[in-house]
N, C-alpha and C positions, 0 to 999 in steps of 0.2 A: 505356561500362560503368565509366570512369573517374569521373566526374559522380556517378553513383550513389552512387561510395564516398564521394566529395567530397561528398554531401548526408549520410548518415549516420553520416559522421564526425563531422559539423559537426554532428548531431541529439544523439548522444553526448557528445562534449566540451562542447556545453551544459548537457544535462541539469547541475537543478539544484535539492538539497532546500530547500523553504519550507517554513517553519515557518507556520502560521495566523496568526499576527499582523502576518505580514506581505505577507497578500494582502487585497485590495482590498473583498469583497462583491459583485463584478460577477459573474452567474447565465450559466453556461455553458449554452447550449442540452441540451436532453436526449439531441438527436439525435449530439450532437458525442461524448458521455458512452457513446451508445450503442455508435459506432465504434472509439471505443477498447476498449471488450470487447469486439468482433472480433477486433481486432488481440491482447487477449492470449488469445483461442480458437486462437491459430497457434502457442501457445510447445510448442516442444519434450514430447514424452512418453512414457517407456517402455512400448512397448505399447498404446497408445492409450488409455492408462486417463483421462487428461483429467481427471485431480482436482480444477481449480481451480475454484470455485464463488464467485459475486455475490451481494452483498445491497447493492443500489443505496439510496442514500435523496437525493433530491432537497431535502431539508428537515435539513440536520444541525442544526440542532437537536433533532428530533425522537430522532435516536440522541443526541449528545450528553447532552440532561438523563435519557434512559436507563442510560447512560455511567456517567453522575455518580451515578445511585441507585445501579447494582449496587455500585459500590466504596463507597458510607455502606453499605448491606446486608451487605458482606462483609468491612467492615474493623472490626476490632475496639478498642472505643473509646476506650484509649486509646491506640493507634497512629493515630487517624482524623483527617484534616489539613482542613480548610476551607480552604483554600489548594488542597490539591491538589483538592478537591473544586466546588470555583465553577471553576478552572481546565476540569477534565474534560466541567462543566457547558458554557460557554459557546469551547470549542475548536474547533467549528466556526463562530464567531458570523462569521470573512471569509470564508467556505469555500462554494463554491458546492453541493458534493454530496460525499458521504461513499461510500465502498463498502470491506466489508471481505470482506475477501478469504480462503478458509480452503480447504482440505485433505479433499477426500472422500474417503475411504480405500477403496481400489480391492481388491474382494473376491479380487483375484488376490495373493496373499500370499507368489508368488515375487517381488515389486517390493517395495523396499525404502520404508521409511516415507522414508527421507533421500531419496529419488528421486522421489518424489510429492510431498514439500515442495518440493525445489529446483522442480521443474517450475511449479509455483506462483509461485513467488521468480520466474520465469523469464516468466509471462505477465505478474506485476505490473511488471516492467522496460519489457516492449514497452506497458504500459497507461502507464509513466510516461515512455517517448522517445514514443510516438505526442502525449502531450499535450504535451511540447514543443514537436513540430514544429507545432501547435497554436497556440501561446504560449501555453498554461496552464499554469499550476504546480502541483506535487504535493509530498506530503508523504507519507511510508510511517510511520508508529509502530507500536508495538510494546508504546505503556506505556499506565497506568494498569490494566486487569482484561483490557485485552488478551488475553493468554495465560495467564490462571486460570481457573480451570474454571467459576466463575460465566458465567464471557462464552461457554463453551462451551454451559452449559446454558440460557442466556438465548434463544443463538442452535440450541438444540435441536438442535446437531449431535452425531453416535453417538461411542460411547466412544471409537472408533480415528480419529477427525476431529481438525483442529487449524485455528483461526486462526492464518493465516500475517500480516496486515496490516491496517492500517486505514489505508487509501490517503483523503487528503485534497485534493480539487481543488477550484483555484478558481485566479483570477489576480491577480497582484499589478503592481504601477507600477515595483518591480524587483528583478535576479532578485543572489542575493549571489555574489564572484567565484567562481569554482573554486579547486581545489590539492591536490596532492598532496605529501605529508610525504617519504613516502619515494620516491628515483631510483628510475624505470621500472628499469635495470641490476640494481640490489639484489632485484628481483622475477623477474627471470628467470635461467635453469641452462640456455643453448645446449649440446647434446652433437652434433658435427656429427661 
């Protein structure tokens, strides 16, 4: 059991956010991405609602060009930025896969929306930890149009459904160093 703790502890402590520009373009086999989605499916869920849904793009450019066009179509010309447009269009150039994680609202109204969103966040964390164990870099984004109504329409989501994030997966030659800005002691209050 101690060895299992050391293994999962190592994976958790070594998971890093890797921006897509730092990915190297090497392809991840689809079966490994499928394995990560199987891990996601084991996230905690209240009342077995299993609210996570995933749209997987094995050609990131397909999604990224559509994402950029959504931004262009739904941004007032006064606020439109060609730089933002180009960044969205090319965000996945070095990534292998893009996964859009959404929360499909359960008909069980007694389950709070926040719990459903948290369940999807746990599923995303499972993907990212599994990716780390396979040497795959990951980046969880909520930028661009991700949290805007236009993305919900694009994804054909129901009114009570939500986009929780866009996960970019790929390989990276280097990982950023890990750090924490607030000491753990300042985050914990023990009552003994």
